[in-house]
C-alpha positions in Angstrom: -1.0 -22.4 -15.7 1.8 -22.4 -18.3 4.3 -19.7 -17.5 6.6 -18.2 -20.1 9.4 -15.7 -19.5 10.1 -13.0 -22.1 13.6 -11.5 -22.1 14.3 -8.5 -24.4 18.0 -8.4 -25.2 20.1 -5.4 -26.2 23.8 -5.3 -25.0 23.3 -7.7 -22.2 25.7 -10.5 -23.1 27.5 -10.0 -19.7 24.4 -10.9 -17.7 22.0 -12.8 -19.8 23.4 -16.3 -19.2 23.2 -15.9 -15.4 19.7 -14.5 -15.7 18.5 -17.6 -17.6 20.2 -20.0 -15.2 18.3 -18.5 -12.3 14.9 -19.1 -13.8 13.2 -21.9 -11.9 11.2 -25.0 -12.8 7.9 -23.1 -12.5 8.6 -21.7 -16.0 7.7 -23.8 -19.0 9.2 -21.6 -21.7 11.8 -18.8 -22.1 11.7 -16.4 -25.1 14.8 -14.5 -25.7 14.3 -11.6 -28.2 17.4 -10.2 -29.8 16.4 -6.6 -30.6 19.0 -6.2 -33.4 21.7 -6.2 -30.7 25.1 -5.0 -31.9 26.6 -7.6 -29.5 24.6 -10.4 -31.1 22.9 -11.3 -27.8 20.7 -13.9 -29.5 23.7 -15.7 -31.0 25.4 -15.6 -27.6 22.5 -17.3 -26.0 22.1 -19.9 -28.7 25.8 -20.8 -28.5 26.2 -20.8 -24.7 22.8 -21.7 -23.1 21.7 -25.3 -23.3 18.3 -24.9 -21.5 15.8 -26.7 -23.7 13.1 -24.2 -22.7 14.9 -21.4 -24.5 13.7 -20.0 -27.8 15.7 -17.2 -29.5 13.9 -14.7 -31.7 15.7 -12.0 -33.7 14.7 -8.6 -35.0 16.1 -7.4 -38.3 15.9 -3.8 -37.0 15.9 -2.3 -33.5 12.3 -1.9 -32.2 12.9 -0.9 -28.7 12.2 -2.7 -25.5 8.4 -2.5 -26.1 8.7 -3.9 -29.6 10.9 -6.8 -28.3 8.5 -7.6 -25.5 5.5 -7.6 -27.8 7.3 -10.1 -30.1 7.9 -12.3 -27.1 4.3 -12.0 -25.9 2.9 -13.0 -29.2 5.2 -16.0 -29.4 4.4 -17.1 -25.9 0.7 -16.8 -26.5 1.0 -18.9 -29.7 2.7 -21.6 -27.6 -0.2 -21.6 -25.1 1.2 -19.4 -22.3 -1.3 -18.5 -19.6 1.1 -16.1 -17.9 3.8 -14.0 -19.5 6.6 -12.8 -17.3 8.9 -10.0 -18.5 12.5 -10.0 -17.1 15.2 -7.7 -18.3 18.5 -9.3 -19.3 20.8 -7.0 -17.5 20.7 -8.8 -14.1 18.8 -6.1 -12.1 15.9 -8.5 -11.5 16.2 -11.8 -9.6 14.4 -14.5 -11.5 14.0 -16.4 -8.3 11.3 -14.0 -7.4 9.1 -15.2 -10.3 7.0 -17.5 -8.1 6.0 -14.6 -5.9 5.4 -12.4 -8.9 2.9 -14.7 -10.5 1.2 -15.8 -7.3 -1.6 -13.1 -7.4 -2.4 -14.1 -11.0 -2.4 -17.8 -10.2 -4.7 -17.3 -7.3 -7.1 -15.2 -9.3 -6.4 -11.9 -7.5 -4.8 -9.9 -10.3 -4.4 -9.6 -14.0 -1.0 -7.8 -14.0 1.7 -7.8 -11.3 4.7 -5.6 -11.3 7.7 -5.1 -9.1 8.0 -2.2 -6.7 11.4 -1.2 -5.3 10.0 1.4 -2.9 8.5 -0.8 -0.2 11.5 -0.9 2.0 13.2 2.3 3.3 16.6 0.5 3.5 16.3 -0.5 -0.2 15.3 3.0 -1.2 18.3 4.5 0.5 20.6 2.4 -1.8 18.9 3.6 -5.0 20.8 6.2 -7.1 19.3 9.7 -6.2 18.6 10.5 -9.9 16.5 7.4 -10.3 14.8 8.0 -7.0 13.7 11.5 -7.9 12.7 10.6 -11.5 10.8 7.6 -10.4 8.8 9.5 -7.8 7.8 12.2 -10.3 6.9 9.6 -12.9 4.9 7.6 -10.4 2.6 10.5 -9.7 2.1 11.3 -13.3 1.3 7.6 -14.0 -1.3 7.6 -11.2 -3.0 10.4 -13.1 -2.7 9.0 -16.5 -3.5 5.3 -15.7 -5.9 5.6 -12.7 -3.9 3.1 -10.6 -3.5 5.2 -7.5 -2.3 2.3 -5.3 0.8 1.4 -7.3 4.3 2.9 -7.5 7.5 2.5 -9.4 5.8 2.5 -12.9 9.1 2.1 -14.8 9.8 -1.2 -13.1 10.2 -3.8 -15.9 9.7 -6.9 -13.7 6.1 -7.8 -14.6 3.7 -10.7 -15.1 0.4 -10.6 -17.1 -2.4 -13.0 -17.5 -3.4 -13.9 -21.1 -7.0 -12.6 -20.5 -5.6 -9.1 -19.8 -3.1 -9.3 -22.6 -5.8 -10.3 -25.0 -7.8 -7.1 -24.3 -4.9 -4.8 -25.0 -4.4 -3.0 -28.3 -0.8 -4.1 -28.8 -0.3 -1.7 -31.7 -0.8 1.2 -29.3 1.7 0.1 -26.7 4.8 2.3 -26.8 7.8 0.6 -28.3 10.6 2.4 -26.3 11.3 3.8 -22.9 7.6 4.7 -22.3 6.7 1.0 -22.6 6.0 0.1 -19.0 3.9 3.2 -18.4 2.1 2.7 -21.7 1.2 -0.8 -20.5 -0.3 0.6 -17.3 -2.3 3.2 -19.2 -3.8 0.6 -21.6 -4.5 -1.8 -18.7 -6.3 1.0 -16.9 -8.5 1.6 -20.0 -9.3 -2.1 -20.0 -10.1 -2.0 -16.3 -7.6 -4.7 -15.5 -6.6 -5.4 -11.9 -3.0 -4.4 -11.2 -1.0 -5.0 -8.0 2.6 -4.4 -6.8 5.0 -6.9 -5.5 7.9 -5.7 -3.1 11.3 -6.5 -4.5 14.9 -5.4 -4.4 17.0 -4.3 -7.4 20.7 -4.6 -7.8 22.6 -1.7 -9.5 25.8 -2.9 -10.9 27.8 -2.3 -14.0 24.8 -2.4 -16.4 24.4 0.6 -18.6 21.1 2.3 -19.1 20.3 4.1 -22.3 17.6 6.2 -20.7 18.5 9.8 -20.1 15.8 11.7 -18.2 16.7 15.1 -19.8 16.3 13.5 -23.2 12.8 12.1 -22.6 11.3 14.6 -20.1 9.3 16.6 -22.6 8.3 13.4 -24.5 7.1 11.7 -21.4 5.2 14.9 -20.2 3.4 15.1 -23.6 2.4 11.4 -23.6 1.2 11.6 -20.0 -0.9 14.7 -20.8 -2.6 13.0 -23.8 -3.2 9.9 -21.7 -4.8 11.9 -18.8 -7.1 13.7 -21.3 -8.0 10.5 -23.0 -8.7 8.6 -19.8 -10.8 11.4 -18.3 -12.9 11.8 -21.4 -13.4 8.1 -21.9 -14.0 7.1 -18.3 -16.1 10.0 -17.1 -18.0 11.2 -20.2 -18.2 8.3 -22.7 -18.1 5.0 -20.7 -20.0 6.5 -17.7 -21.4 9.7 -16.4 -21.6 10.5 -12.7 -21.4 13.3 -10.2 -17.6 13.2 -10.6 -18.2 14.1 -14.3 -19.9 17.3 -13.1 -17.5 18.0 -10.3 -14.4 18.2 -12.5 -15.5 20.9 -15.0 -17.3 22.9 -12.3 -14.3 22.7 -10.1 -12.0 23.9 -12.8 -14.3 26.8 -13.9 -15.0 28.0 -10.4 -11.3 27.9 -9.4 -10.2 29.7 -12.5 -12.9 32.3 -12.1 -12.0 32.9 -8.4 -8.3 33.2 -9.1 -8.6 35.4 -12.2 -11.2 37.7 -10.5 -9.1 37.9 -7.4 -5.9 38.9 -9.3 -7.9 41.4 -11.2 -9.5 42.9 -8.1 -6.1 43.0 -6.4 -4.5 44.8 -9.3 -7.3 47.4 -9.4 -6.9 47.9 -5.6 -3.2 48.3 -6.0 -3.5 50.8 -8.8 -6.2 53.0 -7.1 -5.1 52.6 -3.5 -8.7 51.8 -2.6 -9.0 48.6 -0.5 -11.2 45.9 -1.9 -14.6 45.5 -0.4 -15.7 42.5 1.6 -18.1 41.5 -1.2 -15.2 41.6 -3.7 -13.0 39.4 -1.5 -15.9 36.9 -1.0 -16.6 36.9 -4.7 -13.1 35.8 -5.3 -12.6 33.5 -2.3 -15.8 31.6 -2.4 -15.7 30.3 -6.0 -12.0 29.3 -5.4 -12.8 27.3 -2.3 -15.8 25.7 -3.9 -13.8 24.9 -7.0 -11.0 23.3 -5.0 -13.5 21.2 -3.1 -15.1 20.0 -6.3 -11.7 19.0 -7.7 -10.8 17.2 -4.5 -14.1 15.4 -4.6 -13.4 14.3 -8.2 -10.0 12.9 -7.2 -11.6 11.0 -4.2 -14.0 9.4 -6.6 -11.3 8.6 -9.1 -9.1 7.0 -6.4 -12.1 4.9 -5.1 -12.9 3.7 -8.6 -9.5 2.0 -9.2 -10.1 -1.4 -10.9 -10.5 -4.1 -8.2 -12.0 -7.1 -10.0 -9.6 -9.1 -12.2 -10.6 -9.5 -15.9 -9.7 -13.2 -15.6 -12.6 -13.7 -13.2 -15.0 -12.8 -16.1 -13.5 -15.6 -18.2 -12.2 -13.0 -20.7 -10.3 -14.7 -23.6 -7.8 -13.3 -26.1 
């Protein structure tokens, strides 16, 4: 398989040359995308890197990491790439891990492989606490919005994708900025692509991240909410209809009724001083318990239905 590496570049001139030098012979092409970098990363690579595999592309305006990666993907596909690997130019990812990253795709076991920095407890202990907390919260939301319950570390940018999976994605819908990696997972989930994690370490040095959690918290929450609604509607009511399709609305209705009725009965009892009857308590508790059971049943079904067969095994083409 022809392997191409895509490197989005924005203020990475201190690290980009070393990143390229560490890319091994298993890679046939390297696409460096200068995303209108104020430090002229593209010019720096063109002037200082002699690797014949390198192609430098430039954006006239900043399009965000997602926009830069999409440009790199399109170029790699036009050059006949079978696997596109995305590596950040800031030195946090070790390009020497690429053979392990692409192995599940080469062996026909996955369509998309991403790094996971949470496999080792010793590695997690070195992660900045803010990143650790934010990544944990985002990982749970991404499980809900993408349907990939077995993966973690959704914002990890060290990824590899097979051209069969890339060809099924609506590239115009992929988020262009900080939500890019999560947006990829959401669209891959809609396409029923097989996604797996690869354990890796990350180095946190003097690189500067433009991501500020407090600035994107509401934006991320809104995008996740829309993705959860869209996935649930499409997967359980348009693409298919099963017992899980009934369990979710019944569970929500019964739980809401039980809780609302229970609060109402409690308030009446508190105002009148008359204890609630056994029947009143049961009428509140039973729907709540049944509703919770239905909701848990839905989640059990959703977890079990995570995509397990790679799209490439069907011979899907772009």
